[in-house]
C-alpha positions in Angstrom: 139.7 20.7 254.7 137.9 17.4 254.5 135.3 16.7 257.1 135.1 13.3 258.8 131.7 12.8 257.2 133.1 13.5 253.7 136.0 11.0 254.4 133.6 8.3 255.6 131.3 8.8 252.6 134.2 8.7 250.1 135.5 5.5 251.7 132.1 3.9 251.7 131.6 4.8 248.0 135.0 3.3 247.1 134.3 0.2 249.2 130.9 -0.4 247.5 132.4 -0.1 244.0 135.5 -2.1 244.9 133.6 -5.0 246.6 131.0 -5.1 243.8 133.7 -5.4 241.1 135.9 -7.7 243.1 133.1 -10.1 244.0 131.7 -10.1 240.5 135.0 -11.2 239.1 135.4 -13.8 241.8 131.9 -15.3 241.4 132.3 -15.4 237.6 135.5 -17.3 238.0 134.1 -19.6 240.7 131.2 -20.6 238.5 133.5 -21.8 235.8 135.2 -24.2 238.2 132.0 -26.0 239.3 132.8 -25.2 243.0 130.5 -23.4 245.3 131.4 -20.1 246.9 131.8 -21.7 250.3 134.2 -24.3 248.8 136.1 -21.5 247.2 136.2 -19.7 250.5 137.8 -22.7 252.1 140.5 -22.7 249.4 141.1 -19.0 250.1 141.4 -19.6 253.9 143.9 -22.3 253.3 145.8 -20.0 250.9 145.9 -17.1 253.4 146.2 -19.0 256.7 147.9 -22.3 255.7 146.9 -25.8 256.7 144.2 -26.1 259.4 141.9 -28.6 261.0 138.3 -29.3 260.2 137.3 -27.7 263.5 138.8 -24.5 262.3 136.8 -24.7 259.1 133.6 -25.3 261.1 134.3 -22.3 263.4 135.5 -20.0 260.7 132.4 -20.6 258.5 130.0 -21.1 261.4 128.9 -24.5 260.2 128.7 -28.0 261.7 131.6 -30.4 261.5 129.4 -32.6 259.2 128.8 -29.6 256.9 132.5 -28.8 256.8 133.4 -32.4 256.0 130.8 -32.4 253.2 132.2 -29.1 251.7 135.8 -30.3 251.8 135.0 -33.8 250.4 134.4 -32.4 246.9 137.7 -30.4 247.2 139.5 -33.6 248.1 137.9 -35.5 245.3 138.9 -32.7 242.8 142.5 -32.8 244.0 142.4 -29.2 245.3 143.1 -30.1 249.0 144.5 -33.1 250.8 143.8 -34.5 254.3 146.6 -35.5 256.5 147.0 -36.6 260.1 147.3 -33.5 262.4 150.9 -33.7 263.8 149.7 -32.3 267.1 146.7 -34.6 267.4 146.8 -37.9 265.6 143.0 -38.3 266.0 142.3 -35.1 264.0 142.8 -34.4 260.4 144.5 -31.4 258.9 143.7 -30.1 255.4 146.0 -28.2 253.1 146.1 -27.0 249.5 147.6 -29.3 246.9 149.6 -27.8 244.0 146.4 -28.0 241.9 144.5 -26.1 244.6 147.3 -23.4 244.8 147.1 -23.0 241.0 143.4 -22.7 241.0 143.6 -20.0 243.7 146.3 -18.1 241.8 144.2 -18.1 238.6 141.1 -17.0 240.6 143.0 -14.1 242.2 144.3 -13.0 238.8 140.8 -13.0 237.4 139.4 -11.3 240.5 141.9 -8.4 240.1 141.8 -8.1 236.3 139.5 -5.1 236.4 142.1 -3.2 238.3 144.3 -3.1 235.2 141.5 -1.2 233.5 141.1 1.0 236.5 144.8 1.9 236.6 144.7 2.8 232.9 142.0 5.3 233.6 144.1 7.2 236.2 146.1 10.2 235.1 149.9 10.3 235.5 149.3 13.0 238.2 146.7 10.9 240.1 148.7 7.7 240.3 151.2 8.8 243.0 148.3 10.3 245.0 146.4 7.0 244.9 149.5 5.0 245.9 150.1 7.3 248.9 146.4 7.2 250.0 146.3 3.4 249.7 149.5 3.1 251.8 148.0 5.2 254.5 144.7 3.2 254.5 146.5 -0.2 254.4 148.6 0.7 257.4 145.6 2.0 259.4 143.7 -1.3 258.5 146.7 -3.4 259.6 146.8 -1.5 262.9 143.1 -2.2 263.5 143.8 -5.9 262.8 146.6 -5.9 265.3 144.4 -4.5 268.1 141.5 -6.8 267.3 
């Protein structure tokens, strides 16, 4: 039987390795684009949450409106995002990914997850179904936590 402490320790060890490998791939890719990590984070927020206002960027990243505007300006100039009138408030601006921005995010995500192909190749045929089942359980539990938050 696995104790709660053993389970927590195993999850922490996996999370440390996973985050290290994932972020290393992400940062390596981001450096090749000339964008900062905060700028890349804005692209990812737009990818996952869709168009949003500048105030949402300020709040999400805990920065001033001026800082959010400055961060997004380079993304606009690079053709990664576009500003538009917010349909619910004509005084506000909404930002969204352009096709070029979507492509950059897709390439970045592919690079970020590349190491997982190597990882999967290291698993035995017997271990692969166990890993799939364990990840399904963890994913469902994490989604339930998100729903209650």
